[in-house]
N, C-alpha and C positions, 0 to 999 in steps of 0.2 A: 754652556748652552749654545746650540747652533740652530738658527731658523732656516738658513738657506740650504744646508746640505742634507742632514740626516732625516729631517721631517719628523723626528720623534716628538718634539714639542708640539708641532702642528697636529700630529695625530692625537695626542693626548687632549689638547684643548679643543680640537674640532669635534672629538667625541663628546666632550662636555657640552659644547655648543649645540650639537645636534640633539643631544638628549634633552637639553633645556627646551628646545623648540617642540619636541614631541610632547613633553610634559605639559607645556602651555596649551596644547590642543586637547589632550584627552587623559590627563593623569587620573581623573576620577573614574575613568572607565577601564582602568587596567585590571588585570586579573589578580585580585587580592589573594585568592587561594594559592597562587604560585608563590607569593611572598611567604605565606604560612608554611608551605611545604618545602621550599628551597632556600629561603632567605636565612640570614644570620639573625639571632635574637639576643637581646640582653635586657636586663631590668631597667626600667625608666623610672621617672618620678611617680610617687604614689604607688599604686598597685598595677601600674600599666607596664607594657612591654614596648620595646623599640625593635622593629623588624627592618632589615635593610636588604633590598633585592633589586637588581638591575638598575642601580643608581637612584632608587627611591627609598626614603625612610618613611615607614608607616608607624604611627603611634596607635596601639590597640589596647583594648581593655584587658583585664586580668584573665579573661577566658579565651583570649585570642580569637574571638569570633566577631568582634565589632571594631571597625576602624574609627578612631577618634579624629585623626588628622594625617595628612601626608604632605611631604615636601621633598624636593631633590636633596640628594647628598650634597654637602658643600662643594663648590667648585674647587678643583685642584689648583694648587699653586704651580706656577711655571717653574721647571727645574733651572735654577740660576747658579752659575759658577762664579768664581772670583773675577775672571776676566770680564764677565757681563757687568758686574757691579763696578769695576774700575772704569769701564767705558761709560756707564751711566753717570758716574760721579764726574768724569772728565767733561762730558757734555754739559752737565749742570753748571760746572765751574766756568766753562767757556761762555755759556749764555748769560751768566751773571756778570761777566766782564764785558761781553759784547751783546747786550740785549737786542741790538739792531739786527742780529742774525735770526731772531725768532720770526717764524712765519705765521704762527697762531698761538694764542694764549687763552686757555679756558680756565675760568675760575668756577670750581664746583663747590657750591654752598649746600651743606647737608644738615638738616634739622637733626639734632641729637638729644632732644628732650626725652623725658621718661615715656611719653606716649609712643615713641618709636619702637619700643619693645613689645608692642601689642601684636598678638599672634592672629592676624586676620588677612594677610596677603596670601592668596592661594599660591601654592608651590614654594613658598619660602617660610623660613622659621619665624620671622617677624618683619616688621616694616624696615627696620634698620638694615638687616641682612639683605632684604630685597633691593634696597637702594644701592648698596655697594656691589652686590653680586651682578646686578643688571648693568650698572655703569661700567664695571670692570670688563664685563664680557662684550657689551655692545659698543661702548665708546673707545675702549682701549684694544681689546683682543681683536674685535672685528676689523678695526682699521689697520691693525698690524697684519692681519691675514691678507687684506686687500691692498696693502702697501699704499694707503692714502694718507698716512702720516709718517713723519721721519723724526730724527732727533732734533730737528729745528722747530718742532711743535712742543709746547709745554703745557703743563696743568698745575694749578694751585688748588689745594684743598682747604676749605674753611668749614669747620664744624661749629654749631652754635646751639645753645639752650638759653640759660639766663645770661651767658657771656659768649662771645665769639672767640674762636681760637684758630690761628693759621697752623694747620697740622704740618704741611710741607709746602714749599714755594717753588714754582717754575721748574718742575721735574720733567725731563724729556720723556717722550713717548717711547717706551720699549717694554720688555717683559718685566723689568724691575718695577716700573710704575704699576703694571698690572698687579703684581704681588703686593705692592704697597697699598693699593686700594682694597684688595681682598683682606689684608691684615686689619683693616678698620672694622671688619664685621665683629659683632658681639658673639663670641663663641662660648659664653658661659651657659651652663646647664640650667634647667628650670629650678633645680634645688638651690643653685647659687643665686639665681635671679630673685627667688622668692623672698630671700632675706634682705632685699634692697628696696623694699617698698618705701621706706623712710627717705632713702637717698633720692629715689625717683620723685618724691613729693618736693624735696628741697631743690632739685635741679630739673623741675618739670616745666619751667618757663620756656616760651618760644619768642624770644626778643629779636625782631627783625632788624631794627635800626642799627644795632651794633654789628650785625652780620653784614648789612649792606655797606657800612663804613669800611669793614675789613675787606670786602670784595672790591670796593673802589680803590683802596690803597694797593691791593694786589694788581688790579688792572693798570694802574699808573706806573707800576714797576717795569712794564714792557709796553710802551705806547709809542709806536712810530708808524709812519704812513703805509708800510707794507706788511703790517701785522694784523691779522684778523683777531678780534676780541670777542669772547663769549662768556656770558654769565648764565650758569645753569643752577637754578635755585629749587631745591626739593624740600617740601615740608608737608606734614600731615595734620596741621592745625592752624587756627587763627592766631595772630600775634598777641602777645601779652604785654607789649611795651607800655600800654596805657596804665596798667596796674603797677608795673615796675617803676615808671617815671612819675606816677601820680598825676596824670593828665587824662583828658577825655579820649575816648576811642577815635572821635573825629579828628582831633588835633594830631594824634599819633598817625592816623591814616594819611592826613595831609602832609606830614613830614616825610613819610615813606614815599608818597607820590612825587613830592618835590625832589627827593634824593634820586629817584629813578629818572626824572626829567633832566636833572642836572647831569647825570652820567650820560644820558642819551645825547645831550647837547655837547658835552665834552668830547666824546669819542666818535660821534657822527656815524657815518655809514660803515665804520669798521666794527661796530658793536652789534651782536646778536644777544637777545635776552629770552630765556625760556623759563617760565614759571610753572613748575610742575607740582600738583597737589595729589595726594592719595590718602585713602582711609575711608571712614564711614561717610555715607552720602549726606548725613545730617550736619556735617561739619561746615563751618562758615569760611569759605575761601574767597569771599568778595574782595578782601584787601589784596590778595595776590592777583586777582583779575584786574583790579584798579591799577596796580603797579605796572602790569604789562601794558595797559592802555595808556598810562602816563608816558611810557617810552614812545609809543606811536604818536601821541599828541604833541611831542616835542618837535615833530616834523624836521628832524635833523638827518634823516637817512638811516638811523638805527632801526633795527627790526626786532619785533617781539611777538611772543604768543603765550597764551595761558592754556594749560591742559589739565583737566581733572581725570585722574586715572582710576578712581574708586579703589577697589581691592584687587584689580586685575593686573597681574604682572606683565602681561603682554602689552597693556597700554603704557606702562612705564617704559617698556622696551621701545615702543613706537615713538615716545617722546624723546628718548635718547637718540634714536635713529634720525629724528628730525633735527636734532642738534648737530649731528654729524654732517647732514646735508647742507644746512645753512652755513656752518663753519667752513666747509670745503668750498662752497660757492663764493663766500666773501673772500676767502684767501685767494682764490683764482682771480677774482675781480681786482683785488688790490695789487696782485703781481702783474696784471696785464694792463692796468689803467694808469693814466696820468693823475697825479695827486696834487694839483695846484690848490692852494687854500685861498679862501676869501675871494673867489672868482665866480662871477655869475655868467652862465651861458646865455647866449642869445636865443630867443624863441624862433626856431627854424621850422619851416614847413617843408616836409620831405615829399619827394615825388612818389606817386603811387600809380597803380595800373589804370586808374580812372582819371588821372590828372590830365588837364588840358594845357597845352603849351601856352604860357602867358609870359610876355617879355617886357622888361623895363629897358629903356634906351637912354644911354648916357653919352654925351660928347666926350671924345678922347682929347685931352689937352697935353699929354706927354707920353712918351715911350722910353722907358729906362731899362738898362741892364746893369747888373752889379759888377763893378770892377774890384776884384778881390785884392789886387796888388795895392791899390790906393785906398781900399776900404771905403768905397762910396759908390753911389749910383751915377751913371753917366747917360747923357742923352743918346738915343739911338735912332737913326733914320730907317725908314722902311717898315716892313711887316714884322710882327712877332713871329718867331720861329715856329711856334706851335700851330700857326694858322695855315702854313703851306707845306709842311713836311709830308712828302708822298703825294703832293697834288700836281706835280709838273705835268704828267701825262693827261690828267683830267682837264686842266685849265689852259695848258699851253704855255710855252716859255714867254711869248710876247705879252700875254695877259698878265702873267706874274710880274714881268718887268714894269708894266704900267702901274700895277698896284703897289709895287715897291716905291715908284716915283710919287704916287699920290694915294697913300693908304686910305681906306675907308674911315670916315670921321666919327662913326658911332660904334659903341660896343653894346650889343643886346645881351642881357643877362636874364636867364630864366628866373621866375619868381619863386620857384621851389628848388631846394637843394637835393642832390642825389646822394650825398654822403656827408657825414659829420665825423671828424677826427678828434684827436686829443686837443688840438689848438685851432683847427681851421674847419670851415665848411667848404664844400666843393659844389659848384653849380655849372651847368652847361652855358656856353656863351658863343656868340658869333660876332665877327666884324660885319658892319652893315653900312651901306651907302646912305641910308635914310632911316627914319623910324618906321620901318616896314619889314616884315618877314620876307617879302619878295625881293628885297635888296641885300639879303645875306650873302657874304662873299666867302669863298674858300671853305675849309672844313671846320667842323665844330671844335671848339677848344674847351678847356676847363678853367673857370675863374675860381681862385682860392682867396678866402678872406678870414680874418679872425672870427672865432665863434664866441668871443667873450664880450660882455657888455662893457667891461673896463678896457676899452680900446686905447692903445697908445695915442698920445696927442698927434703924432705924425704917423699916419697909417702906411706911408711908404716905407719908413724905417722899420716897421713891424716885420716886413718881409726879408730884411737883411740876413738874419740868421738862417732862414730857410734857403736863400740863394747861396749863401756861403757853404752850408752843409751839402747842398746838392752839387755844387761845383767841386768840392773836395771828393765827394763820392764818385763823381764822373772821372776825375783824374785817377783815382785809385782803380776804378774799373778799367781805364785805359792801360794802366800798368799790369793788371791782372790778365787782360786779354792778350797783351804782348807776350807774357810769359807762357801762355797756353801752347805756344808753338813747341815748347820743350816736352810736351806730353808725347809718349810713344804712339798714341793712337790719333794724334792731331791730324785733322783734315781741314784744309782752308775753308771750304764751302759748307762743311757740315758740323764742325765743332761749335757748340753754343758759345755766345759771347754775352757780356753784361753791358748794359747802357742805361744811363739816367737821362731823363728828359731835360732838354734845355728850357729855360723859362725867361719871361720878361715881365716887367711891371708896367701896367697901363694906368696913368693918372686920369681920373674921371672928374668931370664937372657935375657934382651932385649937391644940390642946394641943402639937402638934409645931412650931409656927411662931408665936412670940409677936408680937403687934402686926401680924398679917398683914393687909395691905390690898391689895385687887384693884381695878384700874380696870375699870369695866364701861361698855359702850356698845352701841348698836344692832348687831345682826348683819345685815350687808348680804345681800341676796338674790343671791348669786353664782351660784346655780344657774340663775336666769333671766337675769340681766344680764351675768354673766361678770366675773371679777376682772381688773383690769389695772393695771399700774404704768406710768403715763404718762411720768414721768421720775423720776430718783433723785438722790441727793445727790452723785454722782460724775460727773455729766455725761451719763449714759446716757439714751436716749430710746427708749421701748418695748422695753427690755431690750437695746438695741444700744449699743455704745460706739464712737464715732468717735475714732480715735487721731489727734488733731490735731497739726500741727506747731507749733513755737514761733514766735511773732512776735518775732524776735530784737531788732529795733530798739525795739519797744515794751517788751520786758523790760529792755533797757539803760536806757530812759527811766525806767522804774519804779525802777530802782536809784538814780537821782538825785533822785527825788521824795521829799519829806519828809512831806507830808500831802496829803489830798484827791486820792488817786490814782484816775484814771478807767480802768476796764477796757475793753480793746479787744475788742469783740464779734466783729468780722469783719475781713477784709482791707480795705485802703483802697479798692480798686476796688469790692468788694461794697457797702461802706457808701455810696459815692458814688451807685451805682445805686439803692440803697434810698432814700436821701434824695431823689433826683430823683422817684422814684415817690411818696414821701410828699408832696412839694411839689405834685405833680399832684393828689393826693387833697385836699389842703387847698384848692387853687385851685377844685376842683370844689365842695367843701363850702361855699365862700365865696359861691357864687352860682348854680351850675348844679346840675341834678338828678344824683344819683348812683344808678346802678342797682345792685341787689343783686348781689353777686359770688357766682356759683354754686359757686366753687371753695372756699368756706369749709366746712371740716369741723368737726364738733362738738369733736374733740380739739384744734383750733386754739385754742379758748378756754382750755384747760388750759395749754398751753405759753405762751400770751400772759399768763396769770395770773402765772406765775413771773417773767416779764420785767417785768410791771407792779409786782410787789412790790418789785423792786429800785429802780425809779425813784420809786415813791410814797413810799418811806422814805428818799429822798435817798441812795440807793446804800449804805445801812447794813444792810439786811436783805433776804434772799432766801428765799422759801418754795419748797421743792422736795420731792423724794421723794414726788410726788403719786401716790396709789394708791387704788383703790376701784372703784366701779361707775358706769356711766352709766344712771341711772334715767329711761328715756324715758316712763314712765307718769305721772310727776309733771307738774304744770303750773305753771311751765314745766319742761321736761326739765332734770334736775339731775345734776351730777357729785357723788355722795356720796363724800367722801374721808375718809381717816383716817391716822394716823401720819405726818404731814408731818415734814420736817426743815427747820431754819432755819439758814442761814449768816449769821453776824453779823460785819461788818467793823469791827474795833476799831482805833482810832487809837493806843490805848495798848498794843496787843499782847495783849489778853486772848484766851484760847483756850477753845474749847468752852463758850461762854456758854450755848448752848442744847443741852448734852449732847454725848456723844461723836460724834454724827453731824454736829456743827457744824464744818465745815472752813474757816470764815471766808472770807477773800478768795480763797483757793485753790479753794474749792468754787464760788464765783461764776465764777471763770475757767473752770472745767470746763464749767459750763452754757453759757457764751457760745461755747466752742469747738465745741459741737455744735448749738446753737440756730440755726435759720434763721427769720428773721422771717416770719410768715404774714400773711394779709390783716387779721386782727384786730390784730396788732401794728402794722401799717402805718397802719390807720385810727385807732388810738389814739395814733399818733405816738410809739411807743416807740423812739426813736432816740438813739444815743449823742451825736448833735450837738445834740439839743434840750435845752439846758441849763436852760431854765425850763419843764420838761415840765408840771407841774401847772397852772401859770398859763395856759400856752398851750392845754392841753386844755380847761379850763373856758371859755375865750374862744371857741374854735373849734367846740366840740361841745356846744352847748346843745341841749335837747330840740327836736325838729322840731315844726313847727306841726301842730296837730290832735291833739296828745297832752297835753291840759290836765291829765290825771290822772297823767301819768308823773312819777316822782320827779326833780325838777330837780337837776342836778349841783351847782349853786351853792347850793342850799337843802336839801340832804339832812339828815335828822335826825342828831343827834350819836351817836357810838358808845356802846356800853354803858359804864356807869361803871367797871366793873372794867377794861376795856380802856383807857379813858381814863387810869386810874391807872397802868396798865402803861406806856403811852407816856410818861407823866411820869417814872416811876421808871427804866425801862430805856432808852428812847431819849434821855433827858436825861443819861445817864451821861457822855458825852464830847462 
């Protein structure tokens, strides 16, 4: 089977999909006479006939003049070959060994009691067939068509009547799963079913509690901070647990609500619960509604809803579509958010268009900068760098010198924040000569503080990791900018560069917050240049997340590797094409003239920088979460960035070396799943196959002739001493 090339499967299943849509609108209005004239016919149960025409099965009386019922022909199975089954099984095996690779896990719980064989769902043979047909089409096929799921998403099926049974566990989303769901349809004929009334009576119970326990066990099997969890519960009747257990209905209901509340508390905002009922309007579905309400009442962030579909297939379809939407939203949220546990966020008032500037004034008792070489903060004389960058012409050199000698004694902080990040809040601030707006000095800065109630005892130390991260990012940006001279289209005043804002710590006298330290830096001109997050620490690019499939064989290979694991950036075919292109570039650079590539965009330098940091540090560090402005008025134009995140790949299993946003090798993997090498990457030979990248780059990309004053790559000045010390202390750990 092939989905990507021949489209045969898509054609077959899209036809079924479209037909189902048409039938849901107007099946009862179709021309019955055409089915009589042109359809195929065969004897059905009793004295009736079955006619099939244009994808619809009509059951008619013996005179073929009166329609008894009609429903779609069964959905076709996807054509699956041996290769597809092998890939499906390999993905399942991998995710059972490494459940942390799962990005979503849906537990589908389907009522399979005798009442599910009732023939009252319009367009479908019976309730059970409707449940599986619609789920297979809307939840599996539709997402495969739209490519909103991959083999990193899994589904577990639980069926229940008097007992609960796990039919299959954690199967990857693909066309094999689609077929597996369709195979659960009851395809017995009416004659075969008619003789099973006794068995239906024996197995007619609808016991919820055991089904919920089975669902909970399934959810626990894949429970990590980056996996969206969904419980989709379908039933056509009230529970019979009270009769089975010999307890009252109220006690049984309380147990079910307690179970739902327990799951909501356990899984928190990772969990979506959808309770879907269908069948006769007289049925009692109050318990299912109460179970959904219990999830919301837990106030844990878990989301739930209850939907009554009656006998309408399109309402079941809408319920399934709602499941798709909520699962996708939760998965995206988990991939893009910080997942600190047991942390309470501060209650922060954000600026709005109607806000009035209101300021709190605090005496400044200290000015500190972080000395990376000695791993400590040191006293600093003069002004914070962020207060005067770019202010020389406006205030004059003499005035700046005076302020450096006698810095303003107060820091005015706005009472409303303008931004909230994963760990900090950002607020506008000014240096002030007194407790008055009329005495504000120099330009606006940004004050950054923790957004958590559980603040560290020493609020100055809280900023150490951020200063350390930003210093290392600044050094790597310096290295990157220096190497840009080797690009064939390099122009000293026009080629964009990368810069990270310098920062200081101001210690404030605050009677309500002892040892209060705020990190201050330049306030970027977002009004003119626009704020942009170019990539983040979860693999997103420009706010978009590509839900990439697992490279199964590579993941198995990584399981066997003990040390020095190399991350697979792209598929084998893409890498080969990329390497050929890079070889062409090298050959051209070796002797022939290279023309400037007009396809290079300024943002290409930002994405290439993240890729560069990974190779420059021998695959040990990656700088990402790049956000800020593109200041095109500077010469050369500069990306002014702040608040980067760093992923550190530790051979000893160290976690969160650079704070809670450090996802280690997993974060690096996410970047390479979405990153597509641009012209800057290719010209700098940022290739997974280039094992001696730094040596090869220095050899092949020396400054071009005619640039005598350009900084040579092989003779660049040494990094700042503090960063050099950082590299000795941190990079030499392992």
